[in-house]
PAMIRO-912587 format. One line per 2 residues: number of its first residue (from 1); their letters; for each residue x, y negated, z negated of N, C-alpha, C, O, CB. Coordinates in steps of 0.001 Angstrom, whole numbers, plus 500000, padded with zeros to 6 digits. Atoms other than C-alpha are relative to their C-alpha. Glycine has a CB too. Layout:
PAMIRO-912587
NUM> a> X:Y:Z:X:Y:Z:X:Y:Z:X:Y:Z:X:Y:Z  ...
end
This chain:
PAMIRO-912587
1> xx> 498574:500246:500143:500108:449083:860037:500128:501676:499748:500897:502315:500466:500565:498755:498644  499629:498478:499865:499899:452888:858977:500272:500926:501383:501005:501889:501605:498910:500642:499370
3> xx> 500455:499251:498614:498841:453859:862498:501262:500314:500978:501607:501297:501634:498885:498977:500891  498696:500368:499340:502008:452307:863890:501361:500042:499330:502445:500096:499912:499878:498737:500414
5> xx> 498780:499855:500513:504389:452464:861482:500455:498348:499541:501641:498128:499297:500980:500786:501169  499405:501211:499789:504449:448519:861142:499324:499483:498394:498275:499326:497768:499508:499119:501645
7> xx> 499674:500204:502056:505848:447669:857392:500413:498424:500402:499900:497823:499459:501896:501307:498864  498982:500843:499927:507722:444526:858465:499546:498991:501527:499186:499495:502590:501529:500992:500038
9> xx> 500212:500730:499165:507181:441457:860587:501304:499211:500530:502174:498893:499718:499017:499311:499534  500963:500291:498474:507632:440110:863812:500095:501703:500249:501173:502291:500158:500959:498689:501671
11> xx> 499811:498700:499180:506739:443754:865182:499175:500079:501216:498250:499283:501378:499670:501224:499176  500257:500257:498455:505894:444355:868681:499576:501507:500329:500350:502434:500088:501491:499371:500990
13> xx> 500306:498979:499191:503871:447092:870393:499376:499870:501468:498459:499166:501889:499229:500682:499271  500430:499947:498472:503662:447965:874027:499705:501099:500464:500031:502240:500137:500881:499583:500883
15> xx> 500951:498753:499853:501522:449757:875739:499887:500381:501708:499749:499375:502404:498312:499564:499289  500330:499876:498737:501107:451174:879231:498749:500993:500364:498608:502129:499914:501193:500385:500621
17> xx> 500969:499038:499811:498029:452472:880675:498989:500326:498686:498101:501178:498659:500768:501224:500435  500618:499449:501464:496705:452631:877055:500931:501260:499449:500395:502221:498898:498246:500624:500219
19> xx> 498684:498966:500822:499889:454874:875807:500995:498934:499601:501406:497972:500250:500960:501334:501165  498936:500670:500867:502246:453555:873275:501095:500477:500684:501285:501686:500812:500038:500339:498415
21> xx> 498288:500207:499466:505872:452897:874994:501091:499476:498985:502188:500023:498879:500098:498814:501243  499146:500520:500781:507433:450752:872461:499545:499546:498755:498561:498810:498824:500561:499121:500594
23> xx> 500631:499989:501438:506771:450534:868693:501370:499181:499074:502136:499928:498466:499591:501936:499390  498899:500151:500970:509433:448346:866751:500476:498344:499905:499771:497621:500610:501296:501018:500520
25> xx> 500384:501427:500393:510445:444662:865617:501350:499389:501006:501705:498222:500839:500028:499605:497972  499315:500895:499093:513061:443885:868387:500878:499334:499293:502008:499402:499777:499192:499105:500706
27> xx> 498897:500675:500613:514924:441685:865732:501141:500937:499431:502307:500558:499321:499451:499150:498908  499284:499177:500507:516274:444873:864257:500754:500701:501123:501209:501824:500904:499254:500781:499173
29> xx> 499239:499032:499040:517952:445972:867506:501351:498952:500141:501368:497808:499687:499037:500423:501696  499079:500996:499665:521457:444649:868787:499781:499273:500805:500215:499617:501904:500967:500302:500272
31> xx> 500334:500923:498867:520184:441703:870675:500983:498542:499420:501345:498268:498276:498005:499728:500145  498967:500785:500396:522439:438668:871094:499473:499079:498947:498244:499060:499013:500601:499297:501139
33> xx> 500111:500704:500443:522301:436216:868582:500272:498608:500137:501302:498363:499510:500207:500414:499474  499476:501835:499324:522710:432141:869845:500359:499647:498665:500108:500195:497592:498537:498599:500829
35> xx> 499373:500234:501227:524617:430071:867701:498914:499132:499384:497786:499182:499874:501480:499336:500102  500989:500636:500349:522808:427733:865644:499484:498662:500893:500099:498203:501856:500320:499744:498739
37> xx> 500436:500963:498909:520865:425028:867206:499722:499008:499620:498892:498832:498728:499059:500263:500730  499877:501416:500229:521423:421607:867263:499197:499267:500744:499308:499358:501967:501215:499539:500181
39> xx> 501346:500664:499419:518291:419322:868009:500869:498675:500754:501895:498161:500309:498609:499455:498547  499498:500824:499530:518822:416732:870692:499853:499020:499667:498900:498644:498984:499936:500005:500805
41> xx> 500020:501818:500661:519762:413115:870182:499292:499203:501160:499767:498900:502255:501908:499111:499737  501048:501197:499329:517243:410960:871703:500013:498675:499897:499866:498278:498741:498808:500095:499618
43> xx> 500307:501900:499891:517087:406835:872604:499151:499937:500633:499085:500418:501764:500982:498895:500649  501297:500155:499481:513699:405740:872932:500094:498403:500346:500032:497706:499333:498761:500486:498893
45> xx> 499888:501133:499267:514029:402362:875122:498891:499627:499915:498543:500071:501009:500447:500026:501218  501481:500750:499698:510308:400657:874850:499654:498936:499754:499150:498867:498633:499050:500423:499535
47> xx> 500137:501520:500323:509863:396901:874969:498085:499820:499451:497699:498984:498634:500503:498917:501797  501200:500050:500208:505985:397532:874816:499568:500533:498709:499594:501738:498457:499450:500535:500965
49> xx> 500478:499369:501442:504633:397693:871170:498904:501126:499965:499282:502138:499373:499388:498839:499111  501008:499108:499486:501354:399750:872115:500587:501074:500189:500394:502088:499518:499334:499640:501125
51> xx> 499580:498536:499371:503434:402143:874217:500927:501005:499018:501123:502220:499049:500945:499707:501433  499234:499395:500739:505729:402404:871381:499238:500751:498774:499842:501615:498138:500957:499062:499639
53> xx> 500293:499215:501209:503270:403575:868616:499536:501235:500557:499701:502243:499869:498960:499356:499010  500599:498774:499259:501627:406150:871095:501376:500994:500042:501451:502136:499591:499315:499550:501729
55> xx> 498507:498801:499601:505525:407590:872189:500419:500348:498870:501049:501405:498868:501492:499414:500827  499306:499565:501309:506455:407619:868337:498933:501104:499400:499330:501991:498645:500281:498593:498865
57> xx> 500823:499111:500408:503483:409520:867632:500091:501321:500227:499932:502277:499468:499053:499703:500326  499997:498672:499429:503934:412081:869907:501066:500776:499743:501106:501938:499338:499883:499980:501287
59> xx> 498636:499200:500572:507461:412696:869426:499831:500545:498594:500397:501593:498281:501338:498985:499923  499496:499486:501358:506978:413029:865732:498623:501403:500069:498590:502120:499069:499899:498463:498366
61> xx> 500796:499079:500471:504089:415573:866115:500984:501352:500930:501109:502338:500204:498146:499631:500384  499133:499407:498957:506291:417614:868821:501611:500214:498955:502614:500702:499475:500114:498713:501607
63> xx> 498840:499967:500880:509047:417541:865858:501295:499381:500574:502348:499721:500033:500265:501406:499632  498742:500991:499567:511646:415028:867940:500732:499526:499140:500284:499417:497999:499703:498879:500637
65> xx> 499865:501012:501019:513948:413093:866382:501007:498942:500988:501920:499237:501759:500744:500672:498377  499351:501497:499150:515180:409561:867948:500428:499099:499603:500292:498949:498388:499344:499275:500665
67> xx> 499682:501400:500727:516673:406169:867606:498731:499355:500657:498384:500012:501639:501677:499139:500386  500532:500945:499313:514086:403507:868708:500327:498610:500113:500623:497873:499172:499026:500048:499719
69> xx> 499484:501598:499863:514850:400178:870284:499052:499671:501139:498326:500433:501776:501841:499687:500444  500836:500672:498908:513275:397603:872646:500630:499456:500987:499981:498962:501909:499224:499031:499576
71> xx> 499147:500992:498995:516433:396047:874640:501287:500637:500248:501665:501511:499468:500305:498463:499376  498300:499469:500190:520043:396922:875565:500641:499858:499212:501220:500818:498704:500878:499668:500656
73> xx> 499022:499977:501373:521888:395103:872819:499153:500918:499042:499975:501137:498152:500292:498295:499205  500133:499300:501089:519897:397308:870462:500300:501100:500112:500395:501823:499120:499019:499984:499528
75> xx> 499780:498830:499201:520647:400009:872593:501476:500265:499730:501908:501340:499314:499635:499800:501571  498562:499892:500454:524203:399439:872109:500364:500083:498464:501214:500837:497989:500694:498825:500525
77> xx> 499795:499876:501346:524033:398798:868571:500140:501761:499115:500960:502211:498314:498723:499124:499513  500405:498786:500382:522691:402275:867870:501053:500905:500539:501646:501698:499808:498618:500307:500450
79> xx> 498846:499130:498992:525122:403942:870633:501224:500087:498820:501644:501106:498272:500643:498935:501774  498671:499843:501085:528117:402749:868156:499540:501005:499053:500050:502097:498803:500456:498521:499074
81> xx> 499693:499156:501470:526635:403912:865117:499564:501686:500057:499742:502415:499081:498939:499206:498620  500135:498721:499412:525551:407297:866879:501450:500725:500220:501826:501760:499669:499223:499821:501354
83> xx> 498444:499555:499447:529123:407839:868391:500835:500175:498720:501492:501163:498392:500820:498729:501063  499028:499668:501555:530765:407160:864887:499422:500986:499145:500208:501693:498513:500136:498649:498908
85> xx> 500394:498358:500512:528559:409969:863382:500289:501049:500696:500548:502114:500135:498640:500292:499850  499803:498919:499453:529047:412003:865594:501325:500703:500119:501537:501915:500073:499545:499826:501000
87> xx> 498726:499872:500416:532779:411521:865513:500411:500871:498665:501005:501938:498513:500391:498711:499870  499996:499600:501164:532519:411706:861995:499817:501894:499621:500532:502650:498964:498905:499079:499496
89> xx> 500241:498613:500072:531074:415168:862153:500752:501065:500494:500686:502206:500038:499015:500175:500450  499234:499191:499343:533465:416611:864432:499540:500650:501405:499956:501539:502148:500271:500912:499107
91> xx> 500756:499228:498580:531004:416978:867226:500499:499200:501451:501447:498416:501396:497986:499820:499894  499653:500740:498600:531430:415593:870837:499547:498759:499920:498414:498577:499475:499394:500603:501284
93> xx> 500415:501115:500088:531544:411897:871182:498859:499242:500734:498691:498026:500637:500897:499540:500111  501310:500127:499277:528313:411865:873394:498994:499359:498594:498948:500041:497570:499426:501772:500757
95> xx> 500845:500405:500895:525784:409637:871160:498848:500583:500360:498117:500828:499400:499923:498678:499856  501450:499656:499755:522687:410930:873023:500025:500832:500655:501123:500938:501202:499151:499189:500494
97> xx> 500108:499044:498957:521711:413658:875069:499040:499774:501074:498986:500427:502116:499722:501181:499464  501205:500354:499105:518625:411888:876635:499488:498540:499759:499024:498319:498641:498781:501023:499719
99> xx> 500438:501329:500336:517697:408227:876831:498666:499612:500820:498624:499146:501958:501183:498984:500299  501323:500670:499358:513786:407524:877300:500001:498406:500293:500041:497726:499268:498766:500254:498978
101> xx> 500360:501257:499668:513383:403848:879338:498960:500026:500972:498718:500664:501997:501075:499269:500430  501310:500176:499468:510264:402391:879883:500092:499201:501131:501075:498462:501205:499074:499441:499070
103> xx> 499854:500997:498890:509435:400585:883293:499618:498682:499694:499834:497725:500437:499259:500366:501130  500061:501591:500920:508433:397620:880994:501404:499376:499807:501433:498203:499434:499361:500192:498259
105> xx> 498718:500544:500516:512411:397173:880518:500478:498938:500850:500506:499029:502077:501059:501044:499889  499617:501429:499062:513672:393609:881605:500762:500250:501176:501371:501319:501218:500921:498899:499207
107> xx> 498793:499591:498910:515716:393572:884727:501284:499393:499409:502266:499438:500149:499746:499329:501670  498659:500538:500228:518499:391852:882666:500677:500746:499062:501842:500547:498717:500002:498648:499581
109> xx> 499376:498873:500746:518769:394935:880405:500032:500974:500780:500309:502002:500163:499404:500411:498822  499718:498895:499064:518879:397219:883520:501772:500459:499869:502181:501578:499562:499538:499392:501667
111> xx> 498910:499953:499648:522577:396531:884064:501052:500528:498848:501993:501281:499101:500191:498794:500517  499071:499681:500839:524195:396776:880553:499552:501744:499473:500333:502562:498986:500016:498734:498781
113> xx> 500754:498427:500505:521712:400266:879767:500992:500753:501067:501505:501796:500661:497838:500308:500376  499497:498971:498850:523553:401568:883449:501621:500018:499425:502422:500924:499655:499768:499320:501931
115> xx> 498037:499605:500254:527379:400878:881900:499904:500655:498748:500870:501382:498520:501359:498424:499762  499862:499155:501294:526502:402342:878421:499534:501406:500062:499857:502132:499122:499239:499374:498887
117> xx> 500330:498831:499933:524914:405469:879625:500434:500601:501502:500046:501769:501471:498577:500032:499637  500213:499591:498750:525651:406272:883449:501564:499587:500328:501879:499798:501499:498655:499275:500854
119> xx> 498478:500298:499499:529601:405097:883572:500794:500288:498688:500379:500254:497530:500292:498280:500601  498938:499449:500950:532709:406231:881784:499599:501202:499642:499277:501995:500526:500270:499219:498782
121> xx> 499912:498845:500663:532342:408926:879533:498583:500525:499294:498404:501246:498313:501088:499788:499024  501171:499923:500407:528539:408672:879596:499312:501179:500446:499310:501134:501676:499405:498938:500301
123> xx> 500784:499035:499504:526372:412046:880055:498993:500182:499639:498495:501295:499810:500355:500906:499994  501536:500060:500304:523121:411149:878745:498892:500410:501473:499274:500309:502639:499706:498230:499435
125> xx> 501053:499820:499385:520122:412015:880578:499341:499062:500067:498803:498685:499026:499415:500806:499668  500889:501104:500471:518377:409311:881268:498195:499889:500946:498034:499931:502166:501110:498448:500324
127> xx> 501686:499682:499295:514153:409422:882200:499544:498678:499842:499646:497915:498882:498775:501239:499103  500870:500943:499946:512171:406980:883491:498454:500016:499238:497874:501101:499276:499923:499891:501299
129> xx> 501568:499876:500329:508410:406062:881762:499619:499214:500857:500126:498093:500873:499404:499638:498604  500868:500601:499051:506106:405049:884581:498806:500346:499440:498360:501415:499024:500147:500416:501435
131> xx> 501517:500005:500534:502701:403607:883596:499280:499697:501492:499140:498569:501966:499626:498617:498625  500696:500009:498742:500941:404310:886859:498509:499852:499667:497783:500643:499063:500301:501304:500842
133> xx> 501340:500432:500011:497780:402359:887127:499226:499701:501171:499806:499033:502027:499954:498998:499322  501119:500828:498960:494578:401618:889583:500826:500765:501177:501629:501692:501062:499949:497848:500054
135> xx> 499813:499062:498508:495155:402663:893384:501401:499880:500088:501954:500962:500283:499196:499389:501580  498493:500120:500105:498788:401477:893287:500521:501078:499149:501449:501747:499602:500449:498633:499417
137> xx> 499453:498684:500730:499504:404072:890818:500089:501293:500296:500980:502135:500187:499486:500180:499082  500007:498725:499345:498010:406636:892339:500608:500138:501380:500856:501225:501903:498694:500412:500078
139> xx> 499461:499658:498743:499380:405915:895535:501642:500247:499825:502171:500722:500830:499633:498805:501058  499041:499788:500305:502862:406117:893917:500225:501075:499646:501099:501789:500137:500275:499380:499445
141> xx> 500272:498119:500645:502029:409400:891952:499684:500627:501366:500278:501705:501381:498283:500395:498650  500152:499041:498976:500955:410821:895400:501338:500170:501058:501592:501204:501677:498702:499560:500772
143> xx> 498395:499380:499866:504611:410468:896641:500846:500610:499652:501727:501118:500346:500629:499630:500000  498875:499149:500843:506392:411997:893845:499587:501335:500063:498406:501683:500063:500175:499600:498407
145> xx> 500140:498889:500283:507018:415359:893690:500326:500546:498707:501511:500430:498394:500492:500496:500794  499797:499133:501311:506732:417380:890201:499924:501232:500356:498914:501921:500497:499036:499811:498878
147> xx> 499709:498524:500083:508371:420440:890664:500061:500679:498700:500241:501896:498727:501219:500254:500592  499408:499368:501483:508899:421140:886703:498855:501011:499894:497909:501099:500676:500120:498787:498444
149> xx> 501039:498957:500208:506955:423983:885249:498628:499553:499574:497654:500018:500165:500464:500925:499009  500812:500825:499970:504614:421824:883851:499331:498851:500533:498322:498227:500206:500136:499913:499507
151> xx> 500710:501284:498946:504178:419279:886451:500445:498708:499146:499794:497668:499248:497923:500050:500192  500200:501209:501004:505451:416858:883821:501379:498796:500651:501557:497623:500321:500304:500694:497966
153> xx> 498337:500912:499588:509113:415409:885668:499885:500330:501135:499345:501314:501641:501690:500431:499362  500007:500308:498543:509862:414020:888961:501512:499562:500513:501991:498523:500057:498897:498776:500278
155> xx> 498377:500709:499515:513616:413528:890744:499382:498638:500851:500134:497670:500960:501224:501314:501357  500330:501009:499166:511564:411104:892914:499607:498620:499294:498487:498115:499225:498940:500500:500820
157> xx> 500092:501291:501055:512491:407875:890563:499422:498676:500832:498734:497827:500264:501701:499583:499315  500360:501244:499444:511959:405217:893551:498599:500219:500316:497965:499212:500632:500852:499562:501208
159> xx> 501364:500049:499779:508642:406391:894068:499166:499298:499072:498193:498624:499408:499559:501196:500094  501121:500033:501327:507139:405850:890479:500710:498990:499141:500161:498801:498055:499743:501638:499038
161> xx> 499397:500760:500750:509477:403431:889089:500537:498599:500658:500812:498557:501858:500956:500792:499472  499520:501331:499242:510614:399669:889739:501466:500246:500224:502263:500923:499575:499763:498525:499104
163> xx> 498332:499806:499674:513894:399406:891341:501133:499755:499019:502125:500475:499124:500399:499073:501081  499060:500307:500843:515934:397964:888621:500057:501063:498687:501027:501095:497929:499746:498559:499639
165> xx> 499898:498796:500852:514902:401098:886303:500567:501039:500866:501681:501528:500675:498629:500455:499384  499583:498839:499265:515023:403654:888948:501270:499985:500256:501767:501106:500361:499371:500186:501141
167> xx> 498334:499713:499492:518821:402833:889883:500756:500807:498443:501895:501275:498466:501036:497993:500474  499263:499579:501093:519566:404081:886184:499296:501414:499470:499507:501890:498355:500029:498799:498885
169> xx> 501027:499009:500321:517187:406917:886076:500617:501275:500521:501238:501041:501558:498543:499676:500655  500341:498659:499616:517511:410934:886583:499241:500459:500472:499246:501068:501542:499951:500588:499462
171> xx> 500952:499546:499703:514503:411529:886225:498701:499282:499587:498871:498365:498783:500146:501101:499651  501315:500676:500326:510838:410334:885814:498979:500513:499225:498787:501672:499594:499401:499738:501029
173> xx> 501245:499526:500393:507698:410963:883597:498797:498835:500051:499067:497641:499927:500195:500585:498572  501133:501027:500380:504193:409200:883438:500247:499703:498409:500889:500280:497532:498337:500684:500299
175> xx> 500416:500230:501300:503181:407454:880594:498336:499499:499630:497648:498952:500491:500994:498968:499564  499393:500009:501423:501795:407123:877904:500567:501568:500472:500284:502092:501550:498740:499783:498379
177> xx> 499370:499197:500040:503927:410161:877182:498798:501438:499379:497942:501394:498496:501265:499422:499223  500994:499007:500271:502204:413865:877293:500704:501321:499536:501875:501451:499893:499114:500230:501268
179> xx> 499218:499064:500378:503120:417123:875696:500684:500813:501169:501799:501321:501051:499259:500774:499156  499247:499095:498810:503840:418909:879108:501180:499841:500603:501973:500717:500949:499362:500046:501041
181> xx> 499000:500620:499838:506130:416508:880026:501299:500114:499179:502409:500458:499585:499580:498986:500000  498739:499416:500632:508252:416783:877119:500183:501482:499653:501041:501735:498807:500188:499343:498802
183> xx> 499436:498738:500384:508332:420505:876910:501230:500293:501649:502277:500940:501669:498377:501377:499698  499234:500093:498821:509692:419992:880834:501031:499692:499686:501997:500395:499984:499650:499265:500919
185> xx> 498667:500429:500072:512201:417987:879673:500902:500866:498782:502101:500799:498513:499929:498379:499719  499060:498755:501249:513315:420650:876805:500580:500900:501153:501741:501297:501247:498729:501273:498595
187> xx> 499165:498950:498966:513967:422776:879615:500938:499705:501108:501426:500560:501846:499112:500731:500705  499230:500332:499289:515928:420649:881506:501122:499729:499289:502178:499989:499864:499580:499175:500693
189> xx> 498816:500255:501134:518309:419571:878326:500377:501448:499922:501578:501680:500062:499502:499267:498343  499090:498833:500382:518753:423255:877660:500682:500419:501181:501759:500914:500847:499251:501213:499386
191> xx> 499259:499332:498938:520011:424359:881174:501316:498662:499898:502452:499057:500162:498921:500245:501748  499068:500830:499793:522133:420979:880983:501081:500406:498837:502296:500477:499022:499431:498548:500002
193> xx> 499138:499463:501306:523435:422161:877347:500785:500946:500503:502008:500867:500394:499189:500643:498757  499507:498693:499285:524087:425458:879198:501146:499725:500547:502164:499848:499865:499130:500571:501062
195> xx> 499243:500746:499200:526065:424013:881879:501066:499371:499488:502146:499585:500039:499339:499193:500546  499024:500423:500718:528061:422111:879570:500737:500971:498864:501870:500705:498462:499468:498896:499473
197> xx> 499116:499331:500739:528983:424819:877252:500784:501257:501032:501847:501779:500696:499134:500568:498681  499318:499313:498908:529930:427014:880281:501252:499421:500511:502259:500125:500592:499138:500109:501075
199> xx> 498920:500754:499711:532265:424210:881496:501061:500053:499017:502252:500177:499300:499618:498746:500195  498614:499997:501439:534192:424161:877810:500596:501260:500265:501726:501514:499847:499407:500035:498022
201> xx> 499240:498319:500547:534664:428172:878405:499305:500551:499159:499644:501701:498883:501456:500062:499220  500796:499103:501389:532111:429116:875541:499367:501103:501090:499274:501001:502314:498426:498895:498803
203> xx> 500734:499045:499093:530310:432353:876579:498614:499962:499992:498041:499599:498965:500317:501298:499733  501385:500297:499489:526856:432368:878161:499133:500421:498985:499312:501600:498680:499631:500680:501329
205> xx> 500914:499687:500721:524032:432419:875688:498755:499095:500000:498676:497948:500440:500534:500144:498880  501507:500988:500273:520596:431060:875000:500267:498835:499017:500735:499135:497918:498620:500974:499200
207> xx> 498992:501036:501531:521700:427973:872680:498587:499304:499823:498638:498219:499242:501851:498425:500487  501125:500784:500388:517925:426924:872511:499206:501147:498871:498069:501032:498413:499015:499495:501505
209> xx> 500656:498748:500710:517238:430173:870470:501037:500510:499273:502214:500664:499597:499387:501143:500940  499298:499208:500458:517957:431911:867459:499513:501658:499902:498290:501780:499845:500264:499384:498890
211> xx> 500464:498940:499928:517799:435934:867406:499025:500432:501302:499498:500453:502439:499477:500056:498852  500343:499391:498818:515385:437243:869679:499603:498665:501151:498846:497707:500993:498692:501112:499642
213> xx> 500227:501005:498847:515568:435280:873104:498616:500612:501173:498009:501675:501302:501717:499872:500912  501116:499822:498713:513046:434947:876132:500316:500812:500794:499508:501556:501350:499723:498909:500862
215> xx> 499376:499167:498757:515382:436595:878391:500231:501703:499227:500039:502655:499984:501837:499104:500616  500185:499189:500735:515708:439317:875859:499002:500702:500085:498932:501659:500855:500094:499645:499141
217> xx> 501149:499678:499593:512175:439795:875188:499328:500624:501410:498540:501568:501469:499594:499061:499760  500707:499606:498480:511262:440118:879099:501276:501215:500432:501096:501887:501447:499886:498258:501425
219> xx> 499256:498789:499799:514203:442696:879118:499373:501447:499546:499199:502540:500083:501253:499782:499289  500563:498974:501098:512828:444725:876602:498377:500405:500713:498079:501531:501111:499872:499092:498153
221> xx> 501453:499729:498861:509058:444479:878482:500519:500737:501074:500043:501852:501287:499213:498501:500773  499620:499181:498660:510818:445617:881581:500489:501464:499802:500124:502463:500422:501190:499249:500778
223> xx> 499732:498695:500445:512278:448307:880161:498821:501389:499264:498928:502612:499364:500990:499570:499031  501134:499642:500574:508961:449259:878175:499413:500774:501060:499168:501978:500978:499193:498888:499489
225> xx> 500764:499553:499475:507251:449276:881404:500699:501184:500970:499937:501825:501694:499298:498970:500481  499164:499071:499043:510086:451658:883353:499705:501083:499026:499609:502183:499571:501766:499631:500383
227> xx> 500166:498756:501089:509476:453986:880163:498236:500585:500364:497865:501759:500344:500224:499238:497964  501220:499136:500086:505655:454231:880750:499748:500278:501655:498803:501046:501837:498596:499151:499127
229> xx> 499933:499520:498852:505976:454627:884507:500577:501084:500276:500149:501755:501216:500375:499311:500622  499563:498637:500014:508215:457550:883938:499477:501167:498834:499980:502224:498451:501447:499842:499908
231> xx> 500679:499002:501066:505963:459107:881403:500683:500073:498892:500783:501233:498494:499844:501390:500419  499152:499771:501211:508111:458462:878291:499111:499276:499263:499227:498059:499409:501571:499529:499950
233> xx> 500859:500581:500711:505566:457502:876145:500117:500537:498631:500600:501644:498395:498762:500112:500566  499739:499478:501672:505471:457717:872165:498675:500483:499419:497622:499869:499587:500570:498656:498889
235> xx> 501342:499643:500115:502929:459833:870689:499407:499332:498676:500087:499049:497690:499878:501559:500004  500791:500648:501095:500086:458296:868409:500045:501018:498834:499682:502187:498704:498436:499648:500461
237> xx> 499879:499077:501284:500891:459243:865104:498174:500378:499243:498018:501188:498329:501181:498900:498672  501459:499655:500703:496624:459297:864191:499499:500857:500765:498516:501512:500420:498938:498876:499815
239> xx> 500474:498812:499223:496437:461534:867303:500383:501512:499572:499640:502492:499520:500504:499802:501355  499673:498807:500415:498609:464131:866153:499282:501022:498890:498891:500708:497765:501099:499740:499671
241> xx> 500469:499413:500905:497356:467127:864814:500773:500766:498792:501805:501432:498874:499326:500656:500614  498969:499791:501610:498366:467817:860847:499942:501233:499944:498944:501884:500256:499466:499363:498367
243> xx> 500118:498791:500351:499462:470817:859956:499931:500404:499022:500642:499865:498174:500576:500521:500308  500770:499698:501160:497657:472795:857347:500925:500696:499323:501546:501694:499689:498712:500723:500181
245> xx> 499021:499160:501143:499636:473451:854024:499617:501232:499440:498934:501165:498418:500217:499237:498765  499636:498827:500744:499895:476923:853144:500147:500174:498459:501046:500992:498266:501106:500307:500474
247> xx> 499978:499858:501174:499636:476878:849478:500501:501299:499441:499888:502364:499372:498900:499714:499660  498978:498588:500677:502503:479283:847817:499278:500525:498823:498691:499856:497973:501732:499532:499346
249> xx> 500439:499374:500855:501484:481979:845858:500481:499624:498435:501691:499396:498451:500248:501200:500439  499411:500622:501171:502044:480860:841920:500923:500893:499485:500441:502004:499262:499039:499618:498973
251> xx> 499450:499189:500774:504735:482427:840362:499969:499741:498527:499904:498595:498083:501142:500116:500424  499888:500173:501786:504858:482984:836402:501000:500862:499909:501410:501548:500846:498616:500470:498878
253> xx> 498897:499728:500246:507568:484119:834477:499506:501480:499274:498665:501344:498386:500798:498817:499222  500456:499054:500336:507066:487935:833716:500595:500067:498241:501810:500146:498059:500376:501085:501106
255> xx> 499608:499802:501179:507229:488166:829739:500001:501436:499572:500968:502043:499112:499284:499240:499234  500277:498511:500588:505629:491602:828955:499334:500596:500995:498951:499869:501912:499137:500135:498646
257> xx> 500611:499191:499040:504083:494330:830962:498726:500478:499515:498551:501003:498415:500839:501088:500378  501647:499623:500928:500204:494955:830506:499713:501451:501244:500066:501608:502413:498162:498080:500129
259> xx> 500676:499201:499388:498537:497956:831509:498727:499892:500183:498165:499316:499252:500181:500893:499612  501355:500334:499447:495059:497937:833318:499329:500918:499369:500006:501831:498898:499766:500029:501510
261> xx> 500014:501687:500752:492718:497219:831712:500119:499166:499204:499823:499401:498033:499510:499550:499878  499206:500796:501161:494056:494485:830112:499251:500030:498641:498077:500396:498572:500206:498395:500408
263> xx> 500260:500029:501648:493727:494111:826086:499454:498805:500216:499678:497976:501098:501300:500073:498776  500847:501134:500176:491251:491781:824815:500934:498746:499271:501698:498950:498328:498661:500489:499057
265> xx> 499225:500965:499918:492761:488404:824724:500350:499651:498300:501327:498942:498056:499278:498857:500925  499374:500123:501268:493042:488372:820829:500899:501110:499501:501475:501040:498415:499014:499812:499081
267> xx> 498703:498508:499826:495334:491947:821289:501035:499241:500292:501057:498566:501321:499847:501374:501415  498191:500299:499686:499134:490909:821048:500456:501303:500673:501629:501440:501020:501136:499751:498362
end
């Protein structure tokens, strides 16, 4: 801490070829501060009880917030309650940002769910959950392209979902749910929220973060790299030569002049 002057956290030290090129907190600089993050509103439609338990366990572990139902009629009731709550808070009417729909959904529920979330003013992202098992599941999986960062989401919904579920879904992921797929989902939701903010005329910003953002950190790393390449490094305080302190001659007030040799101590 004393060597680099780190007395508060978070602190960042950046080196280039062993030389210090940046030392600071980053947060102390004028970095764009995003607006307060509002959690994504999720509806989880899962008719199968065992999959429901595992799905909720993972969502809870990753600190998601969701409503749970097993049919279209329950989804209708939950959406009505959520819309009323959004209006009371002065937020946009959309009840949910994302709807997870299991492939075990009844055929009779597909039409009502489509009318709830894909028609009218519905703008929720609907993601299908595909349980791929055995040779048929492996074949279906080979036909889908997973292009997301964690390879957890695909837009080839027809390849992995039953037709009645694929008809209402924008994307799909496999189940049981996996942490990597949910992280990909957060990336997609962040992009959608950004586009919505841009369309509303709001200033472009990283809505998912407060204070230091991923983009601003990368910009700082790049500027530190340029500083190192151009030789603009910060001297290591521990290697700097310390100047020797030259003691000053003591000065005493002159109260009486003495002649040498000095008189004995008991002589006034």
